[in-house]
C-alpha positions as CSV (number, residue, x, y, z in Angstrom):
1,M,-17.2,26.0,2.1
2,H,-15.8,22.6,3.1
3,A,-12.0,22.3,3.5
4,W,-9.8,20.7,0.9
5,T,-8.7,17.3,2.2
6,L,-6.4,14.7,0.8
7,L,-9.5,12.7,-0.2
8,I,-11.0,15.5,-2.1
9,V,-7.8,16.6,-3.7
10,T,-7.0,13.0,-4.9
11,H,-10.6,12.6,-6.1
12,V,-10.5,15.9,-8.1
13,V,-7.0,15.1,-9.6
14,A,-8.1,11.6,-10.5
15,A,-11.3,12.8,-12.1
16,L,-9.6,15.5,-14.1
17,A,-6.8,13.3,-15.2
18,S,-9.1,10.5,-16.2
19,V,-11.1,12.9,-18.4
20,L,-7.9,14.2,-20.1
21,L,-6.4,10.7,-20.4
22,G,-9.7,9.5,-21.9
23,V,-9.3,12.0,-24.7
24,V,-5.8,10.7,-25.4
25,Q,-7.2,7.1,-25.4
26,L,-10.0,8.1,-27.8
27,V,-7.7,9.8,-30.4
28,R,-4.8,7.3,-30.3
29,R,-4.5,4.0,-32.0
30,K,-6.4,1.2,-30.2
31,G,-5.3,-2.2,-29.2
32,D,-1.5,-1.7,-29.0
33,Q,0.7,-1.8,-26.0
34,R,0.5,1.9,-25.4
35,H,-3.3,1.7,-25.4
36,R,-3.2,-1.1,-22.9
37,H,-0.8,0.6,-20.5
38,L,-2.7,3.9,-20.5
39,G,-6.0,2.0,-20.3
40,R,-4.9,0.4,-17.1
41,V,-4.0,3.7,-15.6
42,W,-7.2,5.2,-16.8
43,V,-9.2,2.4,-15.1
44,V,-7.4,3.0,-11.8
45,L,-8.2,6.7,-12.1
46,M,-11.8,6.1,-12.9
47,V,-12.2,3.6,-10.1
48,W,-10.6,5.9,-7.5
49,S,-12.8,8.8,-8.7
50,A,-15.9,6.7,-8.3
51,V,-15.0,5.0,-5.0
52,S,-13.6,8.1,-3.3
53,S,-16.9,10.0,-4.1
54,F,-18.8,7.8,-1.6
55,W,-16.9,9.5,1.2
56,I,-17.5,13.0,-0.2
57,R,-21.0,13.8,1.1
58,H,-20.8,17.2,2.7
59,L,-22.9,18.9,0.0
60,R,-26.1,17.3,1.2
61,D,-25.4,17.1,5.0
62,G,-24.0,13.6,4.7
63,A,-26.5,12.2,2.2
64,F,-25.7,10.8,-1.2
65,S,-26.5,12.7,-4.3
66,W,-27.3,11.8,-8.0
67,L,-23.5,12.0,-8.6
68,H,-23.1,8.9,-6.4
69,V,-25.5,7.0,-8.6
70,L,-23.2,7.9,-11.5
71,S,-20.3,6.6,-9.4
72,L,-22.0,3.2,-9.1
73,V,-22.7,3.2,-12.8
74,T,-19.1,4.0,-13.5
75,L,-17.9,1.1,-11.3
76,V,-20.2,-1.2,-13.2
77,T,-19.4,0.0,-16.7
78,V,-15.6,0.2,-16.2
79,S,-15.6,-3.3,-14.8
80,L,-17.7,-4.6,-17.7
81,G,-15.4,-2.9,-20.1
82,V,-12.4,-4.7,-18.6
83,W,-14.2,-8.0,-18.5
84,R,-15.4,-7.6,-22.1
85,I,-11.9,-6.9,-23.5
86,R,-10.5,-9.9,-21.6
87,R,-13.2,-12.0,-23.4
88,G,-12.2,-10.5,-26.7
89,D,-15.4,-8.4,-27.1
90,V,-13.8,-5.2,-28.6
91,Q,-17.2,-3.6,-29.4
92,G,-18.5,-4.2,-25.9
93,H,-15.3,-2.9,-24.4
94,R,-15.4,0.3,-26.5
95,G,-19.0,0.9,-25.6
96,N,-18.5,0.6,-21.9
97,M,-15.3,2.6,-21.8
98,V,-16.5,5.5,-24.1
99,G,-19.8,5.5,-22.1
100,S,-17.8,5.7,-18.8
101,W,-15.7,8.5,-20.1
102,L,-18.7,10.5,-21.4
103,G,-20.5,10.0,-18.1
104,S,-17.5,11.2,-16.1
105,G,-17.1,14.2,-18.4
106,I,-20.8,15.1,-18.0
107,A,-20.6,14.7,-14.3
108,M,-17.6,17.0,-14.1
109,V,-19.3,19.7,-16.1
110,F,-22.4,19.6,-13.8
111,A,-20.2,19.5,-10.7
112,M,-18.2,22.5,-11.9
113,A,-21.3,24.4,-13.0
114,M,-22.6,24.7,-9.4
115,P,-21.2,27.9,-8.1
116,D,-21.1,26.9,-4.5
117,R,-18.9,23.9,-5.1
118,M,-15.2,23.9,-4.2
119,L,-13.7,24.0,-7.7
120,P,-15.7,26.9,-9.1
121,T,-15.2,28.8,-5.8
122,F,-11.4,28.1,-6.0
123,A,-11.3,29.2,-9.6
124,V,-13.0,32.5,-8.8
125,D,-11.3,33.2,-5.5
126,Q,-7.8,32.1,-6.6
127,P,-7.6,32.0,-10.4
128,L,-3.8,31.7,-10.5
129,G,-3.9,28.8,-8.0
130,A,-6.6,27.1,-10.0
131,L,-4.7,27.6,-13.2
132,A,-1.5,26.2,-11.6
133,A,-3.5,23.2,-10.3
134,L,-5.0,22.6,-13.8
135,A,-1.5,22.9,-15.3
136,S,-0.3,20.3,-12.8
137,V,-3.0,17.8,-13.8
138,V,-2.2,18.4,-17.5
139,A,1.5,17.8,-16.7
140,L,0.6,14.6,-14.9
141,V,-1.3,13.3,-17.9
142,V,1.6,14.2,-20.2
143,V,4.0,12.3,-17.9
144,L,1.6,9.3,-17.8
145,V,1.4,9.3,-21.6
146,A,5.2,9.5,-21.9
147,V,5.7,6.7,-19.4
148,G,3.1,4.6,-21.3
149,D,5.0,5.2,-24.6
150,L,8.3,4.3,-22.9
151,L,6.9,1.1,-21.5
152,A,5.4,0.2,-24.8
153,R,8.7,0.8,-26.7
154,R,10.6,-1.2,-24.1
155,A,8.1,-4.1,-24.3
156,A,8.4,-4.0,-28.1
157,S,12.2,-4.3,-28.0
158,L,12.2,-7.3,-25.7
159,P,12.4,-10.8,-27.3
160,A,9.0,-12.5,-27.5
161,R,9.8,-15.1,-24.9
162,A,10.8,-12.5,-22.4
163,L,7.3,-11.1,-22.4
């Protein structure tokens, strides 16, 4: 098994957090300040998950895998989603962002379904450690949502010209 490195840990945390934060974004009200704040964080998490994957190639002796193709697709669809909402295309934005979220969730399921990968091995070898790590990611998402709510309330209380 390959060693856990800062790159791999940040990749896994960003990927897990983006999937969980994506659920929050899907069930909450759209278009308000909270959605925009959390959406920006979600985009950063998705982009880091995709970009960092290009340096994680030990599974195929340094070669790229089909997951790297998905990383390219993620970079394109997330970028298109941001571009579309800036142009006012809400439907296009929704399609790109939901598609990106679904793709990352599917990739995560496949990545975790392979028994020789680091996450499943970690979960079997150290179940309490894996549970603690998962709880930490969930706590991170809860903090991100709370900060997003706080920033949205703060922005709503400012006079219009201060924005």
